[in-house]
C-alpha positions in Angstrom: 146.6 214.6 -27.9 149.5 214.3 -30.0 151.4 211.0 -31.1 154.8 211.0 -31.4 156.2 210.4 -35.0 157.5 207.1 -34.0 153.8 205.7 -32.9 152.8 207.3 -36.0 155.2 205.5 -38.4 154.4 202.4 -36.6 151.0 203.0 -37.3 151.5 203.7 -40.9 153.5 200.7 -41.4 151.2 198.1 -40.1 148.4 200.0 -42.1 150.4 199.2 -45.2 151.2 195.6 -44.5 147.5 195.3 -43.8 146.5 196.4 -47.1 148.9 194.2 -48.6 146.7 191.1 -46.9 144.8 189.0 -49.0 141.6 186.4 -48.6 143.2 184.0 -51.5 144.0 180.6 -51.0 148.2 180.8 -50.5 149.9 177.9 -52.7 153.5 177.1 -52.8 155.4 177.3 -56.1 158.3 176.0 -55.0 157.1 172.7 -54.1 159.1 169.5 -55.8 156.7 167.7 -58.1 156.6 163.8 -58.7 157.4 163.2 -62.0 155.7 159.7 -63.2 157.6 158.2 -66.0 155.2 156.0 -68.0 156.4 154.1 -70.8 154.5 151.2 -72.9 155.8 147.9 -74.4 155.9 144.1 -74.9 158.0 142.0 -72.8 160.8 140.5 -74.6 163.2 138.1 -72.3 162.8 137.1 -68.5 166.2 135.9 -67.0 166.8 134.8 -63.5 169.5 136.0 -61.3 170.8 135.9 -57.7 170.6 139.2 -55.8 173.1 139.3 -53.1 175.5 136.7 -54.1 178.9 137.8 -53.0 181.8 135.5 -51.3 180.3 134.4 -48.2 181.7 135.8 -45.2 181.6 132.5 -43.1 179.9 134.3 -40.1 176.6 132.0 -40.6 179.2 128.8 -39.8 180.8 130.8 -36.8 177.5 131.6 -35.4 175.8 128.3 -35.9 179.1 126.6 -34.5 178.7 128.6 -31.4 175.1 127.9 -30.9 175.6 124.1 -31.7 178.3 123.9 -29.3 176.3 125.5 -26.4 173.3 123.7 -27.1 175.0 120.5 -27.0 177.4 121.3 -24.3 173.8 121.3 -21.9 173.5 117.4 -22.7 175.0 114.8 -20.9 178.0 114.5 -18.8 182.0 113.4 -18.7 183.0 112.5 -22.0 179.5 112.7 -23.1 179.4 116.1 -22.9 182.4 116.6 -24.9 181.6 114.9 -27.4 178.1 116.6 -27.5 179.5 119.6 -27.7 181.7 118.8 -30.5 178.9 117.5 -32.4 176.8 120.4 -31.6 179.1 122.8 -32.6 180.0 120.9 -36.0 176.4 120.2 -36.6 175.6 124.3 -36.0 178.4 125.2 -38.3 177.2 123.3 -41.3 173.7 124.7 -40.7 174.7 128.4 -40.4 177.3 128.3 -43.3 173.4 126.3 -45.3 171.4 129.5 -44.1 174.3 131.9 -45.2 174.6 130.7 -48.8 170.8 130.3 -48.8 170.3 134.0 -48.1 171.0 135.3 -51.7 167.3 136.0 -53.4 166.4 135.0 -56.7 165.3 138.0 -58.7 164.4 138.5 -62.5 165.8 140.6 -64.8 162.9 141.6 -67.4 164.1 143.4 -71.3 160.8 145.3 -72.3 160.9 145.8 -75.9 159.1 149.7 -75.8 156.7 150.7 -78.4 159.0 153.9 -79.3 161.4 151.1 -80.5 164.4 151.5 -77.4 165.0 149.0 -74.6 164.7 148.5 -71.1 165.9 146.0 -68.8 164.1 146.3 -65.3 164.3 144.3 -61.8 161.3 145.7 -60.1 158.1 143.8 -60.9 154.6 145.2 -60.4 151.8 143.1 -59.3 151.1 139.9 -61.0 153.1 137.2 -63.0 154.7 138.3 -66.3 155.4 136.1 -69.5 157.2 136.9 -72.8 155.4 138.6 -75.2 152.9 140.4 -72.2 151.8 144.0 -73.1 153.1 146.1 -70.4 153.5 149.4 -68.8 156.8 150.6 -67.1 156.0 153.0 -64.6 158.9 154.5 -62.7 161.2 151.9 -63.4 158.6 149.1 -62.3 157.2 146.8 -64.5 153.2 145.8 -64.5 151.2 144.1 -66.7 149.2 146.3 -69.1 
């Protein structure tokens, strides 16, 4: 039995591909590597600042006023109902405004004098409390006590 030329070509190609196979583990060389930047130094200064303190939008007062008005409207009847609705709306607006202003977070800016003579300012702190003069490690822009 004689095989056609196209069948011989396919068999030869498969044989060549099989010769390229390897039992060795295959590793991707183009995978991104996680570069870890580590520096050491001493805490020089710690400053408190408010993050997120921008111009109030008034949304807290509006939502609080609406909620307070709805709750106040559930109380009493007639003139008492109107008074309760107004007082609820005013009280809710005041409470919503205070909540909106209290939403800013206190954060710390840590200034580190590096062992190499440079200086870093970071806002991300690892675990534990830091004090001026503490030895620290700065790992990928986060400060840890050393």
